[in-house]
N, C-alpha and C positions, 0 to 999 in steps of 0.2 A: 349383457344384462347383469352379470355378476359384478362387473366393475361399477355399474350404476348403483346397484344395491349397496355395495361397500361404501361408495361415496355418500349415499344418503344416510347410512348408519353413522358414519364418521361425523357428518355435518350435524346430525341430531345429537350426538354425544357432546359436541362442542357447545351446543346451545343450552345444555343442562347445567345447572350451577349449584355450588355450595353443598350444604349438608341435607338438602331436601329435594327429592327427585322431581317434584311438580312445579318448582318455582324457577324463574330466571332472574338475571341480575337487574332487570328493570321492575321487578315486582317489589312492592314495599316490604314484603315479608322475606325477601331473599336474605340469607344469612350474612352475606358480606356487606349489607347496607344498613341494617338496623341495629339499634342498641337497646337492650332491655332496660326497663326502668328499675333502678335500684331500690331496695327497701330494707327495713331494719332486720329482716331475717338473715341477711348476709352476715350480720354480726362482725366479729373481728376479722373475718376472712376477706373483707372487702378492702382493697388497696385504694385509699382515698386520692392518691396521686394519679390514678389511671382510670380509664373507662373500660368496662367490659363490652366486648362486641357480642353479637347475637350467637356466636358459637361458644361463648363463655370463656374465651381467653381474654387477654388484656391488650389494649393498645394505649399508647401514651406519647409523651413528647420526648422520651428518651432517645438519644441518638446512638444507635447501635455501634457506630464507629468512634464514639467519644472515648478518649483514653481514660476517663474517669470510671468507665465500666470495669476496668481492670480485667479484661478478657483477653488472654493471649491468643494469638492466631494459632489454630490447630494445625499440626503437621499432617500432610497427606493430600492436600488439595493441589492438583496439577492444573494451574490456570490455563496453560497452553491447550490442554485437552478440552477445556470448557469453552475456549474462545469461539469456535465455529458453531456452537449449538444455539438453537433458537431461544430467545427470551420472550417469545409471545406468551401472553397470559392466557391460561386455560383454566376453566372451572369444571369440576367434576360433580355429576349427579347421575345416579344409575337408572333414570327413567327410560322409557322407550320399550321397544318390542322385546319379547322373551323367546328363547329357543324351546325345543321340545322338552328340555329338562327344567324349564322354568328359570333359566339363567338369563341375566341381562345381556343382550347382544352388544350393548355399548361397553359393558365391562369386559367382555371377551375381546372386543376390538381393541380396547385400550391396553389390555394385557399384551396383545400381539404387538401393538405400536410401541409401548414403553417398557415391556418386560426386560429389555436389555439393560435397563437401569435399576433392576430389582424393584420395580413398581408392581404392586399387586392390587388388583381391583376385585378379583374373585379367584379363589384357589382352585384352578382348573384341574389339577392332578389329584384332587381329594374328593371323597364322597361325604366328608364330614362338614359340619357347619361351625362357625367361629363367632364368638361374642366379644365385642369391644365397646368400651365406654369412653367418652370424652369428658375430661374433668378440668374445666377452666377455673371453677371456684366451688366451694362446698356449700350445699344448700340443705344440709342436714339429712341427706338420704343415702350417702355412701355406705354408712354402717349397716343400714337395712339391706342394701344390695349385697354387701359382702356376707351378711348373715345368710341370705338366701342362696348365694353361690356355694357357701360352705355346706349348707344343708343338702343341696342337690349334687354336690361333688363336681361342680362345673368350674372350669378356670376361664378367666377372661384377660384381655389386655385393657389396662387403664391408661389412657393417654393424658398426661398431666402437663400443665403449663408451669412456668417459673413461679407464678403467684401461688398456685396450688401447692407446689413443693415447699415453699417457704411457710405458708400458713397452716398446712395440715401434715406435719411430719408423722404424727401417730397413724394417720390413715395410710400414708405412703408406706410406712414400715409394716403395717398390717397386711397390705396388699402383697408385699414381698414375702412376709413370713408365711402367708397362707397359700403360696405357690402361684400367685397370679403374675402376669408380666406387666411391668411398668414401661410405658412407651413415652417417647419424646413428642410433645405437641407444641414445642417451641418455648422460648423464654418469654417473649412479649406478644406472641400471636400476631405477627405482621403478615402482610401479603408477600410471600416469598418471591413471586415473579417480579416484584417491584424493587427488590433489594440487589445491591451489588454482591459480587462473590464474597467479598470480605464481610459485609454486613450479615449475609445469610450464615456464613460460617460462625461468626461470633454469636449470633442468636442461638443457633442449634447447640454449639459447643458450650455455651454458658450454662444451659440447663444440664447438658450431659455431664459436665465437670462438677456441677453443684450436687447432682444426685450421686455421683461416684464418691465425692468427698464426704457427704453427709449420711449416705446409706450404704456405702460400699457396694454399689450396684451399678452394673454396666448396661446401659440401655442400647438396644439395637434395632428398634422399630420406630419409625418417624411417621407422623400424620401431619400433612400440610394443613395449616389453619384454613378453615372454610373450604377445603378442597381445591384451593387455588395454587397452581404450579406452572412451571415452564419446563421445557426440555432441559435447559441448562441447570435449573434448580434440582431436577431429578438426578442428573449426573453428579452434581456436587454432593448431594445427600449420600449417594452411593459411594463416592470417594471418601466420605467421612465415616464409612463403615456401617451404614444403615440400610435397611430395606424400607421403602416407602409403602406403607400400608394404607390403602384407601378403603372402600367399602362397596358392598353390593346392595345394601339396603339402608335407608335412612328415612325418617319422616319428621313432620313438624312437631317435635316433642320438647323443644328447648325454651318455650315461653312459660315461665313459672306461674304467671297469673292467667294463663289461657291454655290449660292442659287438655289434651285430647281425651275423648271418651274412652274409658278403660276397656269396655267390651269390644268396641270397634278397633281399638289399638291391638288388642290381643289377637283378634281375627286377622288383621292386616299383617302383623309380624309373623304369625305362624303360617299363614297361607303363602307368604313370600319365600319360605324355605326352599332351598335347592342345593344340589351338591356344590361344595366349595363356598357357600354363602359366607360373607363377612358382614355381620350385623354391626351397625353403628347406632348406639343409643346414648342419649345424654343423661348423665347421672344426676342432673338437677331436676329431672322429671319425676314427679310424684306418681304419675301414671305408670311409668316404666318400673319404678320400685314396687308398686303394688301388684302389677301383673307378671313380674319376672318369673315367679315360680310356675305359674300356669304357662307362660311362654316356653320355659324349659321343657315342661312335661308335654306340651302340645307339639313341639317340634320333634321330640322323641317318638310321640305317638304316630307321627307321619313317617317314621322309619329312619330318621336321621340320628346320628351320634354327634354329640358336642366334642369338637376336636381340641387338642392341646395347642393353644395359641403360640407356644414357644417353638412349634414346629412348622409354622406357616412359612 
């Protein structure tokens, strides 16, 4: 019976996709398959040579293996150790049943399955909760989010793409100066399970080296674009000195012209709190920016403490 339950949970976790727990990859709203309409509010932050995907990173025609990228191969990847690992594409979304502590059983299962690669879906050994934001491009709300975090004394991880790092140096520097963690969300936001070892290394390290050179900051947390990964990709990211931080909560907040109701979102986010929770919110969401202060207070009112993300 236990084996059957485990198999069902594992199968359920595999069917869940991207950054939203109730969508699958055949759904037109699934993060890996849609592209948001661009508008003038993106201003100078939009890279006209690329398309933003629905997780708000960028994709384009750039060949990651092209020598014109001038990205040297990073030392440390042992290709032989990666050779026998699965390249099967997997998509993460934390829907499904919860345990008695309100924790996603899928997240717990994936922690057990992939924890050997420093992959974290939920911080099991912690009673605290953690806040993370994905930053593919700037939509004019990051400053408000940072103001709220400063007012509330809460630290977060901001996962940035190469496009964001280039376009928003002042915001990146402010994140660092105010004690937040800046995480690596890839240079070009590709599907990592579809990349070669060399391509994945170049994409990850291009952003790593750019941030180190321009901000004197060493990133150590990686978030797979759209939650898509493979066992080999996890192992490679680990070899490059990173922890792969997924999430235990996400919802459909990334469509800038179709934002979720603020009251409903506040309730949904707060009610999802559990020990070790890793929240994923998109910083392009006006709803998130507006309810953030109440989210922070509401989670505290439920008896939780916001943890230091640098200790995940």
